[in-house]
C-alpha positions, 0 to 999 in steps of 0.5 A, a space after each residue: 083776075 088778070 087775063 094779060 100780064 104787062 111788064 110790071 107783072 112779069 117783073 113781080 113774078 120773076 122777083 117773087 118766084 125766082 128772087 131775081 130782079 130784071 129790067 123793064 127792057 128784059 121783061 119787054 123782050 120776054 113779052 115780045 118773044 111770047 107774042 111772036 110765038 102766038 102770032 105764028 099760031 095766028 093768035 091775036 096779040 096785044 103789044 106790051 102785054 101777054 096772055 097770062 095763060 100762055 105765060 104760065 104755059 111757057 114759064 120755062 122761057 124765064 130760065 133762059 132769060 135769068 141766066 147770069 142775073 144775080 139773085 136779090 139778097 
């Protein structure tokens, strides 16, 4: 079981759960925002990866980033 998610993992989750494909830069942006939130709470972060537990907790952030992204068919 993974404790941290990287860009590839986030792209796979979005494709699997939402049927949409996002760019690597969009996935990095999601990671950066989540890590900034964690840093504000004085929690240690890893550049280029985000805690799976925190990602699952804040999964609603994906809806914001997926607006305007077309569904794969």
